[in-house]
C-alpha positions, 0 to 999 in steps of 0.5 A: 926374957927377964933380963929384957924386962929389967932393961925395959924398966930401967929405960923407962925410969931413966926416961922419966928422970930425963923428961923436962918442961919447956916454959913459954911466956909470950910477954916476957920470955926470950927465945935466947933463953933455955926455957928450963924455968918458969920464973926469971931467977936465973935469967938465961934459964927463963921461959922462951917467947914462942911455942915454935922455939919450945918445940925446937928445945923439946924432946920425946916425952917432954912438956911444953907449958904456956903462960897465960899472959892475957895476950894470945899466942899468934903463931902456928904450932907444928908437932912433928915426928919423934921429938914431939911424941911421948914414949907411951900413955904414961909418959906422953908429950904434953902441950899444956895451955894453962888457959892461954889462947892461940889466935890466927887473926889479923886486923885489916888495914881500913885502907885496903877496903875499896868501894864495890861498884856494881851494875845492878840496872844495866842500861846501854850507854849509861854509866854503872850505878854505884852501890856505895854501901858494899865494900870489898877486900882483895884477899888474893892480893893482901892475904893470899893464904886466905883465898879458899877459906876466910872468915871476917870478924866485925868488932870481934864477932865472927861473921858467916860468909853468905853462899850462892849457887856455883859460879853465882855472885852472893854479893847481891844477897848481902844484908847489913853486917854480912860478908861473902868470899867470891873470886878472890875478894871478901865483900862486906856490907856495913850498916847504913851510913858507915864504912869499914873505918867505923869497925874493928875488922879482922880476918882469919890469916894464919893457916892452922892452929896446931898441926900434928904429923907422925906423932904418937902419945900426945896430950893437948889440954887447957887451950883456946884455939881460934881465928885460923884460916883453915883448922883450929887443930889438924891431925894431918897424918899418922898422929896416933894416940892423941888426947885433946881435953878441956879445950875450946876451938872456935871461929876457924874458917874451915873446921874446929878439928880435922882428923885423917890419914891414919890418925886417931884422937880422943877428945874430952870436954871439948867445946867447938863452936862458930867454925865456918865449915864444920866443927869436926871434919873426918877424912879417910883412915881416921878414928875419932872418939868424943866424950862429954863434948859439945859440937854447936853447929851454929855456923857450919855443920856439927860434923862432916864425915868425908872418910866414907865407910870403905875407909874404916872411919870409927868416928863416935860421939858420946851423947848421954853415954850413948855412942852415936856416929856422925850420921846420927847428929840430927838438927836437934843438936843444932842450933844450940841455945843463944849464947846469953841463955846458955849460962842459965841452962848450964846452971839449971843442969846442976854442974858443980865443980867437984861433983862426982856422984851418981846423982849428977851423972849424965843420964839425969842431966837436962843437958843433952850433950852430957856436959853436966857430969864431972868425972874423975879424969877432970880436975875440979878446978878446971871443970866446965863450971868455971866457964860462964856458959856452955859455949865459953863465950861469956866469962865469969868473974870471982862472983860467978857472973856469967854471960846471961847478964850480957846482951852481946856475949861477944861485945866486951873487953877487959884486961885478960879477955879469957873466959876460961880463966874466970875473968870479966870477959864476955867476948872470947874473940877479943883478946887484946 
C-alpha cells in the first residue's frame, strides 16, 4: 500500500512537470506554430491562431490561454475526452480566456433580404396588397443551421423574436425593429422609410460556443461567449467536475448554458443575459450549482428545468446565501433593471475590488443576486467591480466611467469593445 502511494505521488509530480500551456492569438498567431510561447521570440514556438488547433495540441491537464486581441474568436470550441480533461481538482484542464470573446454571429448581406408581400385585405380578383415595410430572409436557404433557433441583431442590439400561437404567423404583429422566425424565414420590420440596407444586421450563425463531452475536471474562466445559434456553453454529455467562473454568456439564440446527461457544473460569478430561450437550461441527469451569479431573464426565462424530478437533477442557485431551486426563481428576479441604471445600482451596493470582509458580505448587500461580496476564490483584479455595470453591457475606462452615462448601452464602438477589460465600450455585442 505504501509503495502504491509513493508511486501515485511520483506520478502526480511527473504529471505536473509535464503540463503545459498552449497559447492562442487570433490576430498574429499561426496554426503552423507549436503554441509553446506567448511571444514571437522563437517564431515557430509562437502562439497558434485558432482554439481548434490548440485543442489538438493540448493534452490532459494542460492550459489553453487566449490572447485578448480585441477581435472575437469566431469559432466553435469542442472539449472532448481525455485530452481535454484534468487529472483531478488540483490539476484541471483550463481554458483561460483572459477577457477574450467568442462570437458566433455573421453579418447578413443586404441583398439576401427581400420584400415580403402579404394579402392583408383579401379581395377576390384583386392583386395582393404590398406591405413594403416588412422584409424577410430565407434562413433555410442561406443559413440552414439557424432554422430552429435564430436571433437577429440590429446595429448590434439583440432582438427577441415575436411569437404567436402554434401554426399562426407572427408577422402581422411586428412593430418597428421587431423580428420573427417562421417557417424557415426570418422576418424584420425596419423603421418607417428605411430598408435593411440602413442597418448593420447580424444573425446567430455558428452553432454552439463551447461544447463539452466526456470530460472531467475542466475549468473555463474569464470569457465572453455570445451570439451563437444554439447555446453559449453546452455540457452535452458526461462533462463532470466542470467549473465555469468569471464569464459573461449573452445573446445566444437558445440558452446561455445547457447542462444534461450525466454532467455537473459549478458556476461562480457568471452573468447570463439576453439569451432568447433561457439563461440556464437543465436537461435530464445533471447537477448544477450557481453561486454569486446573475440570471437576468430579460429575454427568455431565467432558468428552464426540463430534467424532471424523476431524473435526479440537483439544480441550485445561491441567492444571498440561500440555496433555491429553479422553481423558486420567481418573476421578482426578472426583469432586471435597465442596463444603463445597473451601474449605479452596482456602485450603491458597495462592491469594491479586493473587499473581503464581513461588512461587505451578501447578507448586508442591497443586490438581491448576491454579487456585492468579493470572496477569496476571486482575484480582486478580475472582480465584478471591473465591469461598468452588473450586466457587463457598459464597459468602463480607467476613470471608471460606466454605462449609467450612456442612453443606449449597446450602441457604441471603440478599438477594443470589451466591457470585461475596462475599456470605453458600452456595446458588448459590437466587437469589431
